[in-house]
C-alpha positions as CSV (number, residue, x, y, z in Angstrom):
1,M,-29.2,-30.8,30.5
2,T,-27.2,-27.6,30.1
3,A,-27.8,-25.3,27.2
4,T,-25.0,-24.8,24.7
5,P,-23.9,-21.2,24.9
6,R,-24.6,-19.3,21.7
7,T,-21.7,-17.6,20.1
8,T,-22.2,-14.0,19.1
9,P,-21.0,-13.3,15.6
10,E,-18.3,-10.7,15.2
11,P,-19.9,-7.3,14.4
12,L,-19.6,-6.2,10.8
13,D,-17.4,-3.1,10.4
14,Q,-15.0,-1.7,7.8
15,G,-12.0,-3.5,9.3
16,R,-13.6,-6.9,9.2
17,I,-14.9,-6.3,5.7
18,V,-11.4,-5.2,4.4
19,R,-9.7,-8.2,6.1
20,A,-12.2,-10.6,4.5
21,A,-11.7,-8.9,1.1
22,W,-7.9,-9.4,1.4
23,D,-8.4,-13.0,2.4
24,L,-10.5,-13.6,-0.8
25,V,-7.9,-11.8,-3.0
26,D,-4.9,-13.6,-1.4
27,T,-6.6,-16.9,-2.0
28,G,-8.1,-16.4,-5.4
29,G,-6.8,-13.2,-6.9
30,V,-8.7,-10.0,-7.4
31,A,-11.0,-11.8,-9.9
32,A,-12.4,-13.7,-6.9
33,L,-13.5,-10.6,-5.2
34,S,-17.1,-9.5,-5.7
35,T,-19.7,-8.2,-3.3
36,R,-21.5,-11.5,-3.5
37,T,-18.4,-13.6,-2.6
38,L,-17.5,-11.1,0.1
39,A,-20.9,-11.2,1.7
40,A,-20.8,-15.0,1.6
41,A,-17.4,-15.1,3.3
42,L,-18.7,-12.8,6.0
43,H,-22.0,-14.7,6.3
44,V,-24.1,-11.7,5.7
45,K,-26.5,-10.5,2.9
46,G,-25.0,-8.2,0.3
47,P,-26.9,-5.1,1.3
48,A,-25.3,-5.3,4.8
49,L,-21.9,-4.4,3.2
50,Y,-23.2,-1.1,1.9
51,W,-23.7,0.3,5.4
52,H,-19.9,0.2,5.6
53,V,-18.6,0.6,2.0
54,R,-20.3,2.5,-0.7
55,N,-19.3,0.3,-3.6
56,K,-16.5,-2.0,-4.9
57,Q,-14.3,1.0,-5.8
58,D,-14.6,2.3,-2.2
59,L,-13.8,-1.2,-1.0
60,L,-10.6,-1.4,-3.1
61,S,-9.5,2.0,-1.8
62,L,-10.0,0.9,1.8
63,M,-8.1,-2.2,1.1
64,L,-5.2,-0.1,-0.2
65,E,-5.4,2.1,2.8
66,H,-5.3,-0.9,5.1
67,V,-2.0,-2.1,3.5
68,L,-0.3,1.3,3.3
69,V,-1.3,3.1,6.5
70,D,1.4,1.3,8.6
71,S,4.1,1.8,6.0
72,I,5.3,5.0,7.6
73,A,5.1,3.8,11.2
74,A,8.1,3.3,13.5
75,P,10.9,4.5,11.3
76,P,14.4,4.0,12.7
77,P,15.5,7.0,14.7
78,G,17.6,9.8,13.2
79,L,16.8,9.2,9.5
80,D,17.6,12.2,7.2
81,W,15.0,12.9,4.5
82,A,16.8,10.9,1.9
83,D,17.0,7.8,4.1
84,W,13.4,8.4,5.1
85,L,12.4,8.1,1.4
86,R,14.3,4.8,1.1
87,F,12.6,3.5,4.3
88,V,9.2,4.4,3.0
89,G,9.9,2.9,-0.4
90,Q,11.1,-0.4,1.1
91,R,8.2,-0.6,3.6
92,Q,5.5,0.1,1.0
93,R,6.9,-2.4,-1.5
94,A,7.0,-5.1,1.2
95,A,3.5,-4.2,2.4
96,L,2.1,-4.4,-1.2
97,L,4.0,-7.7,-2.0
98,A,2.5,-9.2,1.1
99,H,-0.9,-9.4,-0.7
100,R,-1.7,-11.0,-4.0
101,D,-2.7,-8.6,-6.8
102,S,-2.1,-5.5,-4.6
103,G,-0.3,-3.7,-7.4
104,M,-3.3,-4.1,-9.7
105,I,-5.6,-2.9,-6.9
106,A,-3.4,0.1,-6.1
107,S,-3.3,1.1,-9.8
108,T,-7.1,1.4,-10.0
109,A,-8.1,2.4,-6.4
110,P,-8.4,6.2,-5.8
111,P,-6.6,7.3,-2.6
112,T,-8.9,7.4,0.5
113,L,-9.3,10.6,2.5
114,R,-7.0,9.2,5.1
115,L,-4.3,8.5,2.6
116,R,-4.6,12.0,1.2
117,T,-4.9,13.9,4.5
118,E,-2.8,11.8,7.0
119,V,-0.4,9.4,5.2
120,F,0.8,11.5,2.3
121,P,1.5,14.6,4.4
122,L,3.6,12.5,6.8
123,I,5.6,11.1,3.9
124,I,6.5,14.6,2.7
125,A,7.0,16.1,6.1
126,P,10.7,15.2,6.4
127,L,11.4,16.7,3.0
128,R,9.5,19.9,3.9
129,A,11.4,20.1,7.2
130,A,14.7,19.9,5.2
131,G,13.6,23.0,3.2
132,I,12.3,21.3,0.1
133,S,9.4,23.2,-1.4
134,A,5.9,21.7,-1.1
135,A,5.7,21.1,-4.9
136,H,9.0,19.4,-5.1
137,A,8.4,17.3,-2.0
138,S,5.0,16.2,-3.4
139,S,6.6,15.4,-6.8
140,A,9.4,13.4,-5.1
141,A,6.8,11.4,-3.2
142,G,4.8,10.9,-6.4
143,A,7.9,9.6,-8.2
144,L,8.6,7.2,-5.3
145,T,5.0,6.0,-5.4
146,S,5.3,5.4,-9.2
147,L,8.5,3.4,-8.8
148,I,7.0,1.3,-6.1
149,L,3.7,0.6,-7.9
150,G,5.4,-0.2,-11.2
151,W,7.9,-2.5,-9.6
152,V,5.2,-4.3,-7.6
153,I,3.0,-4.8,-10.7
154,Y,6.0,-6.3,-12.5
155,E,6.9,-8.5,-9.6
156,Q,3.3,-9.8,-9.2
157,R,2.7,-10.8,-12.8
158,P,4.4,-14.1,-13.4
159,E,5.5,-13.2,-17.0
160,T,7.2,-9.9,-16.1
161,R,8.6,-11.4,-12.8
162,D,10.3,-14.1,-14.9
163,F,11.6,-11.4,-17.3
164,I,13.1,-9.4,-14.4
165,M,14.6,-12.5,-12.8
166,A,16.4,-13.4,-16.1
167,F,18.4,-10.3,-15.6
168,H,18.6,-9.5,-11.9
169,D,17.3,-10.2,-8.5
170,P,14.1,-8.2,-7.9
171,E,15.0,-7.3,-4.4
172,A,18.5,-6.0,-5.3
173,G,17.1,-4.4,-8.4
174,F,14.5,-2.5,-6.5
175,A,17.1,-1.3,-3.9
176,Y,19.2,0.0,-6.7
177,A,16.4,1.7,-8.5
178,L,15.1,3.2,-5.2
179,D,18.6,4.5,-4.4
180,A,19.0,6.0,-7.9
181,L,15.7,7.8,-7.5
182,V,16.6,9.2,-4.1
183,C,20.1,10.2,-5.2
184,G,18.6,12.0,-8.2
185,I,16.3,14.0,-5.9
186,V,19.2,14.8,-3.7
187,V,21.2,16.1,-6.6
188,K,18.3,18.0,-8.1
189,E,17.5,19.7,-4.8
190,G,21.2,20.3,-4.0
191,R,20.3,19.4,-0.4
192,F,22.8,16.8,0.6
193,P,21.9,15.0,3.8
194,P,24.5,15.3,6.6
195,A,27.3,12.8,6.1
């Protein structure tokens, strides 16, 4: 009689914890996420989570990082700084809308060190390279983030989504609002991208 091979459980790490957390939120909403439900989904005891995440707030921040870190990857070649902002805006909105309640999570989760030191500087780099001051580039990125976050929260709440859809298509509306924001920054800076 041959022994049945034992399967080794996947090691617990931040990536696995974050993916499991998003699975819980995507299925049951952010209200379904607790350290107890997460530990049960991962088949571990609650204290095992704290080796990898400090607390629930830390978990929410890591979940947000997981969603946004790839939003600046692989841009089309040759984008000027204004089209770069449009690209980032569309990518971040799509990344957030891919997960239930992500807008609510993003509105409460503090940015991780990686988002502050890697992602945000990469977002403003094309603006800085075009000669826009650090303060204005940062403000432009902040305005972009505010537009994305507000729009996603509206789209993810059924009541406000129904309200939006009574007046315009959310996709087209976001594209218009994003373009208006970017065009306003272009005019304010007086740095018109090459035609």
